[in-house]
C-alpha positions in Angstrom: 0.0 0.0 0.0 1.0 3.6 -0.6 2.6 4.3 2.8 5.6 2.1 2.1 6.2 3.9 -1.2 6.2 7.1 0.7 9.1 6.0 2.8 10.8 4.4 -0.2 10.4 7.5 -2.3 14.1 8.5 -2.0 15.1 5.0 -3.1 12.7 5.1 -6.0 13.7 8.4 -7.3 17.4 7.5 -7.3 16.5 4.3 -9.1 14.6 6.2 -11.7 17.5 8.5 -12.3 20.0 5.6 -12.8 17.4 4.3 -15.2 17.7 7.6 -17.2 21.4 7.7 -17.1 21.6 4.2 -18.6 19.2 4.9 -21.4 19.5 8.6 -22.1 22.3 11.0 -22.0 20.1 13.6 -20.2 17.9 13.4 -17.1 14.1 13.5 -17.2 12.9 15.2 -20.3 11.4 18.7 -19.9 7.6 18.5 -20.4 6.7 20.6 -23.5 4.4 23.6 -23.2 1.9 22.4 -25.7 0.6 18.9 -25.1 -1.6 16.9 -27.5 -3.9 14.1 -26.5 -3.0 11.5 -29.1 -6.5 9.9 -29.1 -8.6 13.0 -29.4 -6.1 15.5 -31.0 -7.1 18.1 -28.3 -4.3 20.5 -27.5 -3.5 21.7 -24.0 -1.1 24.5 -22.8 0.9 23.6 -19.6 1.1 26.4 -17.1 2.8 26.8 -13.7 3.5 24.0 -11.2 0.8 23.7 -8.5 2.4 21.0 -6.4 4.4 17.8 -6.2 3.2 14.4 -5.1 4.7 10.9 -4.9 5.2 10.1 -8.5 3.7 13.2 -10.0 3.9 16.9 -10.4 0.8 18.9 -10.7 0.5 21.7 -13.2 -2.1 24.3 -14.3 -3.2 23.2 -17.8 -5.6 24.9 -20.2 -7.6 23.2 -22.9 -6.9 25.3 -25.9 -10.3 24.5 -27.5 -12.5 25.6 -24.6 -10.0 27.7 -22.5 -11.1 25.7 -19.5 -8.4 25.4 -16.8 -7.6 22.1 -15.2 -5.1 20.9 -12.6 -3.1 18.2 -14.4 -1.3 15.5 -12.6 1.6 14.6 -14.9 3.5 11.4 -14.3 6.5 10.5 -16.3 6.4 6.9 -17.5 10.0 6.5 -16.2 8.6 7.0 -12.6 6.1 4.2 -12.9 8.2 1.8 -15.0 7.8 -1.1 -12.5 4.5 -3.0 -12.8 3.5 -2.5 -9.2 4.1 1.3 -9.6 2.0 1.4 -12.7 -0.8 -0.6 -11.0 -1.0 2.0 -8.3 -1.6 4.8 -10.9 -4.2 2.7 -12.7 -6.0 1.9 -9.5 -6.0 5.6 -8.5 -7.5 6.5 -12.0 -10.0 3.7 -11.8 -11.2 4.7 -8.3 -11.2 8.5 -8.9 -12.9 8.6 -12.3 -16.1 7.0 -10.9 -16.5 9.8 -8.3 -18.8 12.8 -8.6 -19.6 15.0 -5.6 -19.4 18.7 -4.9 -16.8 18.2 -2.2 -14.6 15.7 -4.1 -12.0 17.0 -6.6 -13.7 16.2 -9.9 -11.9 13.8 -12.3 -12.3 15.0 -15.9 -10.1 13.1 -18.3 -7.0 10.9 -18.5 -4.6 10.3 -21.5 -1.0 9.4 -22.1 1.7 10.2 -24.7 5.2 8.7 -25.1 6.6 10.6 -22.2 3.9 10.9 -19.6 0.5 10.0 -18.1 -1.8 13.0 -17.8 -4.8 13.1 -15.3 -7.0 16.2 -15.7 -8.6 17.3 -12.4 -10.8 20.1 -11.1 -8.7 23.3 -10.7 -8.6 24.7 -7.2 -7.2 28.2 -7.4 -6.7 28.7 -3.7 -4.5 25.7 -3.2 -4.9 23.6 -0.1 -5.8 23.9 3.6 -2.1 23.3 4.3 -1.3 26.6 2.6 -4.1 28.4 4.5 -3.0 27.1 7.9 0.6 27.9 7.2 -0.4 31.5 6.6 -3.0 31.7 9.4 -1.3 29.5 12.1 -4.7 28.6 13.6 -8.3 29.0 12.5 -11.4 30.2 14.3 -14.1 27.8 15.4 -16.7 29.1 12.9 -14.2 28.5 10.1 -13.4 25.0 11.4 -17.1 24.2 11.4 -17.4 25.6 7.8 -14.5 23.4 6.5 -15.3 20.3 8.5 -18.9 20.2 7.3 -17.7 20.0 3.8 -15.0 17.4 4.5 -17.6 15.3 6.3 -20.0 15.7 3.3 -17.3 14.5 0.8 -16.2 11.7 3.1 -19.7 10.5 3.6 -20.1 10.2 -0.1 -16.8 8.2 -0.4 -17.8 5.9 2.5 -21.2 5.3 0.9 -19.3 4.3 -2.3 -17.3 1.9 0.0 -14.1 3.8 -0.6 -11.7 4.7 2.1 -9.5 7.8 1.5 -6.7 6.6 3.9 -4.7 9.8 3.6 -6.9 12.6 4.9 -4.7 15.6 5.8 -4.7 19.4 5.3 -2.6 19.1 2.1 -5.3 17.0 0.5 -8.2 19.4 1.1 -8.2 21.8 -1.9 -10.0 25.1 -2.0 -11.6 26.6 -5.1 -12.2 30.2 -6.1 -15.5 30.3 -4.2 -13.8 29.0 -1.0 -15.5 25.6 -1.3 -13.5 22.6 -0.1 -12.8 19.5 -2.2 -11.2 16.3 -0.9 -8.5 15.2 -3.3 -5.5 12.9 -3.9 -6.8 9.3 -4.2 -3.3 7.8 -4.4 -3.8 5.8 -1.3 -7.5 5.3 -1.5 -8.9 1.7 -1.4 -12.1 -0.2 -1.5 -13.5 -1.0 1.9 -12.8 -4.7 2.7 -14.5 -6.8 5.4 -12.3 -7.0 8.5 -10.8 -10.4 7.7 -9.7 -9.4 4.2 -8.2 -6.0 5.1 -4.7 -5.4 3.9 -2.6 -4.9 7.0 -0.1 -2.5 5.4 0.7 0.8 7.0 -0.2 3.7 4.7 -1.1 7.3 5.0 0.7 10.3 6.5 2.6 9.2 9.7 1.0 12.1 11.6 -2.5 10.8 11.2 -2.0 7.1 11.4 -4.5 5.5 13.7 -3.8 3.0 16.4 -5.5 0.1 14.6 -3.4 0.7 11.4 -0.2 0.9 13.4 -1.2 -2.4 15.1 -1.5 -3.9 11.6 -5.3 -4.5 12.0 -6.0 -2.8 8.7 -7.8 0.4 7.8 -11.6 0.9 8.1 -14.0 3.8 7.9 -13.1 4.6 11.6 -9.5 5.1 10.6 -10.6 8.0 8.3 -12.5 9.4 11.3 -9.4 9.3 13.4 -7.6 11.3 10.7 -10.4 13.8 10.7 -10.0 14.2 14.5 -6.3 15.0 13.8 -7.3 17.5 11.2 -9.8 19.3 13.5 -7.2 19.4 16.2 -4.6 20.8 13.9 -6.9 23.5 12.5 -7.8 24.8 15.9 -4.4 24.6 17.5 -2.0 24.9 14.7 -0.1 21.7 15.4 -0.9 18.0 15.1 -2.0 16.0 18.2 0.9 13.6 17.7 4.1 15.4 16.8 6.4 13.7 14.5 9.8 14.7 15.8 10.6 11.2 17.2 8.8 8.5 15.3 9.1 5.8 17.9 7.7 8.1 20.6 5.0 9.3 18.3 3.8 5.8 17.5 3.7 5.0 21.2 1.5 8.0 21.8 -0.8 7.0 18.9 -1.1 3.4 20.1 -2.2 4.7 23.6 -4.2 7.7 22.1 -2.2 10.0 24.3 -2.3 13.7 23.4 -3.0 16.9 25.2 -6.2 19.0 25.0 -5.3 22.6 26.0 -7.7 24.5 28.1 -8.0 27.1 25.5 -10.3 24.8 23.5 -14.1 25.2 24.2 -15.7 22.2 25.8 -17.7 21.1 22.7 -14.6 21.2 20.6 -12.6 19.2 23.2 -15.4 16.6 23.4 -15.7 16.1 19.7 -11.9 15.8 19.2 -11.7 13.4 22.1 -14.4 11.2 20.6 -12.8 11.1 17.1 -9.5 10.2 18.7 -10.8 7.3 20.7 -8.3 4.5 20.9 -11.0 1.9 20.1 -12.4 2.4 16.6 -15.9 1.4 17.7 -16.0 4.3 20.1 -15.5 6.9 17.4 -18.5 8.8 16.1 -20.0 8.2 12.7 -20.0 11.1 10.2 -23.6 11.8 11.0 -22.8 11.9 14.7 -20.1 14.4 14.0 -22.3 17.0 12.3 -25.0 16.5 14.9 -22.5 17.2 17.7 -22.9 20.3 20.0 -19.8 21.8 18.4 -21.8 22.4 15.3 -24.4 24.4 17.2 -22.0 27.3 17.2 -22.2 29.9 14.5 -21.2 28.6 11.1 -20.8 31.0 8.2 -22.6 30.1 4.9 -19.7 31.5 2.9 -16.1 32.6 3.8 -14.4 35.6 2.3 -11.2 34.8 0.4 -9.3 37.0 2.8 -9.7 34.1 5.3 -6.8 32.4 3.4 -4.4 34.8 5.1 -6.3 36.9 7.6 -8.6 36.2 10.6 -12.2 36.8 9.5 -14.4 39.4 11.2 -17.9 37.9 11.1 -19.5 41.0 12.6 -20.3 43.5 9.9 -20.1 47.1 11.1 -23.1 49.3 11.9 -23.4 52.7 13.4 -24.7 51.3 16.7 -21.7 49.0 16.8 -19.4 51.8 16.3 -21.2 53.6 19.0 -20.8 50.7 21.4 -17.1 50.5 20.5 -16.7 54.2 21.4 -18.8 53.9 24.5 -16.7 51.0 25.6 -13.5 52.9 24.9 -14.7 55.9 26.8 -15.9 53.7 29.7 -12.8 51.7 30.0 -10.2 54.3 29.1 -8.0 54.8 26.2 -6.6 53.2 23.1 -5.2 50.1 24.8 -8.6 48.9 25.9 -10.1 49.7 22.5 -7.5 47.7 20.8 -8.0 44.8 23.2 -11.8 45.1 22.5 -11.4 44.9 18.8 -8.9 42.1 19.1 -11.1 40.1 21.5 -14.2 41.0 19.5 -12.7 39.4 16.4 -11.6 36.4 18.3 -14.8 35.6 20.2 -17.1 35.5 17.2 -20.7 34.6 18.3 -19.5 33.1 21.6 -19.5 29.4 21.1 -19.4 28.7 24.8 -22.6 30.6 25.3 -24.4 28.5 22.8 -23.0 25.3 24.4 -24.4 26.4 27.8 -27.6 27.5 26.1 -28.1 24.0 24.8 -27.8 22.7 28.3 -31.2 24.2 29.1 -30.4 27.9 29.0 -29.4 27.8 32.6 -27.2 30.9 32.2 -30.1 33.3 31.9 -30.1 35.4 35.1 -28.4 33.2 37.7 -30.5 34.8 40.4 -33.0 32.0 39.7 -30.5 29.5 41.1 -29.9 31.6 44.2 -33.7 31.9 44.8 -34.4 28.3 44.2 -32.2 27.3 47.2 -34.0 29.6 49.7 -37.0 28.5 51.8 -40.2 29.8 50.2 -41.1 32.4 52.8 -37.9 34.2 52.3 -38.7 35.1 48.8 -40.3 38.4 49.1 -41.4 40.8 46.4 -37.8 42.0 46.7 -37.3 40.6 43.3 -38.4 44.0 42.0 -35.1 45.6 43.1 -33.7 47.5 40.3 -30.3 47.7 41.9 -28.9 46.2 45.1 -26.6 48.7 46.7 -23.3 47.9 48.5 -19.7 48.5 47.7 -19.3 44.9 46.7 -22.1 45.1 44.2 -20.6 48.3 42.9 -17.2 46.9 42.1 -18.8 43.8 40.7 -20.9 46.1 38.5 -17.9 48.0 37.2 -16.2 44.7 36.5 -19.3 43.6 34.7 -19.3 46.6 32.5 -15.6 46.1 31.8 -16.5 42.5 30.7 -19.1 43.8 28.3 -16.4 44.8 26.0 -15.7 41.2 25.4 -19.1 40.4 24.2 -20.8 40.0 20.9 -23.1 42.4 19.1 -26.5 41.7 17.7 -27.1 44.0 14.7 -30.0 46.0 13.6 -29.8 48.5 10.7 -32.6 50.6 12.1 -30.1 51.7 14.7 -28.6 54.0 12.1 -31.4 56.5 12.4 -31.1 56.9 16.1 -27.3 57.3 16.1 -25.5 59.6 13.8 -21.8 59.1 13.6 -21.0 62.8 14.2 -22.5 62.6 17.7 -20.8 59.3 18.6 -17.9 60.6 20.5 -19.9 63.0 22.7 -22.6 60.5 23.3 -20.1 57.9 24.3 -18.5 60.3 26.8 -21.9 61.2 28.2 -22.7 57.6 28.6 -19.5 57.0 30.4 -20.0 59.9 32.8 -23.6 59.1 33.5 -22.9 55.4 33.9 -20.1 56.0 36.4 -22.4 58.3 38.3 -25.2 55.7 38.3 -22.8 53.0 39.5 -21.6 55.2 42.3 -25.0 56.4 43.5 -27.3 53.5 43.0 -30.6 54.0 44.8 -31.8 51.6 47.5 -34.4 49.5 45.9 -37.1 50.4 48.5 -36.6 54.1 47.7 -38.2 53.7 44.3 -41.9 54.4 44.4 -43.7 51.8 42.2 -46.2 54.2 40.7 -43.6 56.6 39.5 -41.7 53.7 37.8 -44.7 52.5 36.0 -45.2 55.7 34.2 -41.7 56.7 33.4 -40.1 53.7 31.7 -39.8 50.0 31.4 -36.7 47.8 31.7 -35.7 44.3 30.8 -36.6 41.7 33.4 -35.7 38.5 31.6 -33.7 37.6 28.5 -32.6 34.7 26.4 -29.8 34.7 24.0 -30.6 32.3 21.2 -28.7 34.2 18.6 -27.1 31.0 17.2 -30.6 30.2 15.8 -33.2 32.9 16.0 -32.1 36.0 17.8 -32.2 37.7 21.2 -35.4 37.5 23.3 -36.3 39.6 26.3 -39.3 40.6 28.5 -39.9 44.1 29.7 -41.1 45.1 33.2 -44.6 45.6 31.7 -44.6 42.0 30.4 -44.1 42.9 26.8 -42.0 40.3 25.1 -39.6 41.3 22.3 -37.3 39.4 19.9 -34.5 41.1 17.9 -34.1 38.6 15.1 -30.7 37.8 13.6 -31.8 39.6 10.4 -32.3 42.9 12.2 -36.1 42.8 12.3 -37.9 43.2 15.6 -41.1 41.8 16.9 -43.0 42.5 20.2 -45.8 40.6 21.8 -47.8 43.0 23.9 -48.8 42.2 27.5 -52.3 41.2 26.3 -50.5 38.3 24.5 -52.7 39.1 21.5 -51.2 42.1 19.7 -48.0 41.9 17.8 -45.9 44.9 16.7 -43.4 44.2 13.9 -40.6 46.5 13.0 -38.9 45.8 9.7 -35.3 46.7 9.4 -36.1 50.3 8.5 -38.3 50.9 11.5 -41.8 51.0 10.0 -44.2 49.4 12.4 -46.9 46.9 11.4 -49.5 45.9 14.0 -51.5 42.6 13.8 -53.0 39.9 15.9 -51.0 37.0 17.1 -53.7 34.5 16.1 -54.0 35.6 12.5 -50.6 37.0 11.5 -49.9 37.7 7.8 -48.5 34.7 6.0 -44.9 36.0 5.8 -44.8 36.6 9.6 -46.1 33.2 10.8 -42.8 31.6 11.5 -41.5 34.7 13.3 -44.6 34.9 15.5 -44.1 31.2 16.3 -40.6 32.0 17.5 -41.9 35.0 19.5 -44.4 32.8 21.2 -41.8 30.2 21.9 -39.6 32.9 23.6 -42.5 34.2 25.5 -43.5 30.8 26.8 -39.9 29.9 27.6 -39.3 33.0 29.7 -42.7 32.6 31.4 -42.0 29.0 32.4 -38.3 29.0 33.1 -37.0 32.4 34.2 -37.4 34.3 37.5 -38.7 37.8 37.4 -36.2 40.6 37.7 -38.4 43.4 38.9 -41.8 43.3 37.2 -44.5 45.8 37.4 -48.3 45.4 37.2 -49.0 45.4 33.5 -51.3 47.8 31.6 -51.8 47.2 28.0 -52.2 50.4 26.0 -52.0 49.4 22.4 -51.7 53.1 21.3 -48.7 53.9 23.4 -45.4 54.0 21.4 -43.6 50.8 22.1 -40.1 50.3 23.4 -38.0 48.0 21.3 -34.4 46.8 21.3 -31.9 48.1 18.7 -28.6 46.6 19.8 -27.3 44.3 22.4 -23.8 43.4 23.5 -23.1 40.6 25.9 -20.3 38.8 27.6 -20.3 36.1 30.3 -20.5 38.7 33.0 -22.7 41.5 31.7 -25.3 42.6 29.1 -25.7 46.0 27.5 -28.9 46.9 25.7 -29.8 50.0 23.7 -33.5 50.8 23.0 -35.2 52.9 20.4 -36.1 55.6 23.0 -32.4 56.0 23.8 -32.5 54.0 27.0 -29.3 52.2 27.6 -29.6 49.3 30.1 -26.7 47.5 31.7 -27.3 44.2 33.5 -24.8 42.1 35.4 -25.4 38.4 34.6 -24.1 37.2 37.9 -26.4 39.5 40.0 -29.3 40.6 37.9 -28.8 44.2 38.9 -29.7 46.9 36.3 -28.8 50.5 35.8 -30.9 52.5 33.4 -30.4 55.8 32.0 -31.6 58.0 29.2 -28.8 59.0 26.8 -30.5 60.8 24.0 
């Protein structure tokens, strides 16, 4: 099998050179620029070298009739003079030409002339994942999800055709112009054999050899999954799980499936890698299990910009409200250094995967007050849950920390925010926010000093919230029992306290009013989500200071424009200019008017 040839390559190439010297006075003949297919008479123009493989070199090659560009694997006959070498090439051609899938490098045509064998394959202009990782060092989790999904899709097709790839590695994942991934290089691929007939030869890249292949038990589908685990590990951490400096030591680690999982990895990523790198092949997940894993609940982009080949992507497109938040953050937390750290962290923590993981485990994270209250005897729970802010020096420092943590959160976007915030006023608004917020934090009123009647008239605040932005959006309940959802696409929908009336704000801020029971066709699915959020918060979340509710359908409604969240705090900006900050650890709020 191919692995042996990989190690014998040096020997082979020296043999083939001797071979030339005996028969020709010069070394391997230079391949001509114009190549003619002897059987069809088609002419091709050979371009630049794309890469080198075992027997072959890969070139750009243009069909002069159609101008279509291919990647051509060109193998000199002299390199495959021995029958077993030639068989290998024939087998690769025979396997590859039958395949047809959007995530498998497409096989187009094969021909030979006196000098060489030519295999015409799909051209991938952005080279391979190995090149991308070399430029990037590590990839973000959303990118890893994006690429893995496609690898799994291609591999699933192969396994359904009962073909094992046996050499899955970054260098064999090719990327086309549209940033789509194609699995390629079938030089070591083989038909899946039942256990007892498996060839027990070691093949594949030493890095990604599995324990069972090392132990000469043959290669099965699970061995490809093992390699996939190695690939995922390498993408996220920039190095393979089993380093290859000392082969004997490496093989020992592989046999025992001994590798380190750094704490920098998020729990779902750790868990998925660990399952794929199970020592026992039966313990590894199937390809379907992999894409159903919690890791894939995190944000996955539909497309990647080509800049990802060399630069970390920023999945958060800018909007005036985001710029405002950045400035507010910079003003609150002082200076350029913090701002730089904010932007840096902001790019790194795209759509917090960890949040989503926690969310899946029953959205326990929403206002942790509920946990605290659950453990108290009933009679102790007084209406004190209406406190808007609990005073005390401790709470104050916690609150400031909380706000400092906000900077590390993520932003929900809404284009309607552009009307309420003009860029020219940004700086001054941010400074005002900073001043007022600091004032608020230093002089928070005692909760019992706030007369309820006065509150009811002046404003509402958020008492419950659920971040479900990996799927739908951000849901919240106001103190008057209105439920709102800011959808991922920027639209906003509110369910009024009467639980019958729906207000819908399209991206540009026009309001439509309709009944929850007979919503217009195009809104039905969003109304369903709105009801789901409403029901969820009703059933599962403690109140954070509700007021008796009065439904006045005519009153202008409050709705959320932007939100920014981290593991410690939540910042929300409403259409009336209210800016609310809530600590996630103690659900304490400070509210202020900023416009």
